[in-house]
N, C-alpha and C positions, 0 to 999 in steps of 0.2 A: 258185693258192695254197691251202693248206689253211686251214680255218676255225680250227683249234686245233692247236698243236704243243707237245708236252712234250719237253724235252731233259734227260735225266739227272736227273729230279726225285727228290729224296730227302727224307724226313722222319724225324727221330730224336726220340724221347722218352727222354731220358737214354741208357741203354744199349740201348734197344729201337729197332730200325730198322723202322718201320711201312711205309714206302715206300722201296724200294731201287733207285735209279738207273733209274727207269722212263722210257722214251721211246716215243712213238707220235704219230700224227697223226690228226685227225678231218677227213675231207674236207668240202668245202662242201656236197656233196650227200649225202642219204641219212641212214641211221640207223646209228650205231656203238654197240655194247654192250660194257660191261665186266662180265665174269663171274669167278667164283672162289669157292672154299669160304668159309665164315664165318671171319672173322678174317684174310682175305687182304690187307686194306688198301684195299678198294674205296671205302669211305666216307671214309677219310682222304684218298684221292686226290681225291675230289670236293671235300672241304674245301679242299684246296690250290688246285684250279682256281678255285673260287668265291671265294677270298680269306678264308675263315674261319680258315685257318691259313697261316703263311708256310712255304715249303720251307726245309729246312736246306741244300740245295744244288740246283743245276739252274735251268732257266728254263722259263717258261710263256708262250707267245706266242699272242695272239688276233688273227687276221687280220693277222699280221705284226708287231703291236705287243707289246712286252714288258709283260705285266701281272703279273709276278712280285712278290708282296708287296703289291699294291694292295689297298685295303679293299674289302669286298664291295659297298658302294654304288657305288663307282667302276667296278667290273667290271660290275655290272648296268647302269649307265648307258651303258657301252660296247656293250651288246647281248648280254651273256651272263647268262642268267637261270636260276635253279635252283628246283626243287621239292624237298620233303623226304620222308623215310620216313613221318613222321607228318603228317597233314593239318593245315594251319595256316590256318584261315579266320577272317574276322570274323563270328563266329557270330550276333551280334545284328543284322547287316545282312541285307538281302534277297540272294537269289542274284544278281539283276541288279546291285545296288550293290557286291557283292564284285568283280565284273568291272570295274565302272566305276572302282574304286580303282586297278586295274592300268592302265586307259586313261589316267587322270589323270597317271600318272607320265611319260607321253609328251607331255602337253599343255603349251602355253605358259603358260596361266593358272595351272596348278598345282591341287592338290587344295583348298587353302584358298580360292583364288579362286572355285572352283566351289561350295564349301560356303557362302560368304558371298554368292553370287549377284551378284558384280560384273557390270556391264553388259558389260564386255569378255569375260567368261567365258560369257555365255549362248549365243552361237553355237557356241562350242567344246563346251559341255555338250550341245547337240543332236547334234553329230557323235559325241560320246562315247556317247550313248544308242544311236545307230544301230550303232556299232561293237560295243558290248557285247552288243546283241541278236544281231548276226551271230555273235559268238563263242559265245553260248549255243546258237544253232542248230547251230553246228559241233560242239559237244559233246553235242548231244541234250538240252539242258536248257531249251528255250524254254518248255515248259509249267510250269516251276517258277520263272519269273523273279521273281515277287512273293512267293514264300515265303521265310521266314527260313532262312538257310543251315544252322542247327543241326537243322532238321527233315528235311533230306535223308538218305536212306539212305547208308551209308558209300560204296558204289560211286559214287553220284552226287556225293558230296563230293569224291571223287578227280577226277572229271571237271571239277568246278567249279574246283578248284585248278589244273588244267591250263589251263582257259579263262582264268583270271585271269593266269597266267604268260604266256600268249600275248598278253594285252592290252597287255603292256609292249613289244610289238614286237621280241622278241629275234631275233637272227640265229643264235644257238646256245642251245638249251635243255637243261639238265641235269636228267634225271628220275631221282630216287633211289628205287628200288624202287616204281615207280608201280603195279604189280599186287599189292602186298602187301595181303592181306585180301580180295581180290576172288575171286568164284567164276568158274567157267569161262566163263559167258556174259559176265560183266562184263569179264574179261580179253580176250576176243575183241573186244568193242566198243572197249576201250582200244587194242588193237593196230591196229584200223582207223583210229582217230583219230591215232595216232602216225604211221602211214604217210601220212596226209593232210597232217599238219604238214610232214613232210619233202618231200612232193611239191609243196607250195606255197612251198618255198624256205628254210625254217628248218632248220638242221642239228640233229640230235638225238643226244645222248650219254646213254645210260642205264645204270644199274646194275640188274640184275634177277636174281632166283633162279628165276623161272618160265622154264624152258628152252623150253617150247613157244612162249611169246611171243617169246623171244629168237630162236629158230631160224626162226620164221615172219615176223619183223619186221625184224631187223637185216641190213644189207648187209655190215658188218664186225664182227668180234668180237675183243676184246682180253681175254686171260685172265691173271689175276694169282694168285699163290699165295705165301704167306709174304712179301708185300710186293714181289715181283719179277714182271715180265712173263715168262710162260713160253711164250706162243703168241700169234699174231695172224694173222687171215686171214678168209676167208668162213666162214659157219656150217658148211658142209660140210667145209672144211679143218680147222677147229678141232675138230669133232666126232670126226674120225679121228686127231687128234694124240695120240701116245703119252703125252706129258707131261701133257696135259689129262686123259686117261683115268686116269693114275696119281694125279693130284691129287684127282679126284672119287671114284674107286673104290678107291684104295689098292692098286693093282697094282704095288707096288714102292716107290720113293722119289720125292719131288717133285723138280722141277728144281733146288731148292736143296740137295738131298741129305738133307733131313730126312725121317724115316720118316712115312708117312701111312697111317692105317687108315680103312677104310670107315666104321666106327662113329663115329670122331671127327667126320667131316663130316656124316654123316647125322643125328646127334643135334642139330646146330646149323645145319642147312641153311637155315633161314629167318632166320638172324641177320643 
């Protein structure tokens, strides 16, 4: 069984079709990437999967269960967790406490029980501390455990957000442009962490403009342009696909028949 399946998913905003009859599957194993020029509908697609927007048509299934139109909290509780283009941390908390917040979402005592120090929560709190420190080590952040999150360099903030998302125990994690703003060395470190996440059993679905990261990290790639899926396959297959070359380089028309120019996409390639 696939981890995630989209069946004819469509989203309209008035007369604009932002996502147009998109279908694909995310296997339970490995890393799947969604790529496409700016404005192709990638982030809207993520919003539909994560429950931030309801689809206008189609179905979204997570581990065989229909999650179409469920609220984001319910989808996250089911094991599908998302990060965002912009880092969203609890800046006044320590690095360690940021990860603990994610761990408490999985606990029986809950975050408030831990904060109030109920006796029933103490044993769980000790286990949370151990797990949070393991995740910091996983993300290369152990040395910063007691520092305030706002003091971390941007690249390490990205890693902290990823560690916190993993603290919730997801079976599928959606990464929305995780390499945005990172330098080459930071992107390479991120790629290694993403591969380790997949190797330890969590499926990864990511949107990314960094093609080096995508081609070196993803097992499968889905390409969208003007809201429609135009290609799907391994990185090697996608890289050689004429429709993908046209969408990115402007060698003709896109799969939707709309004219595409290289300058149109190059000017907004980081959007």
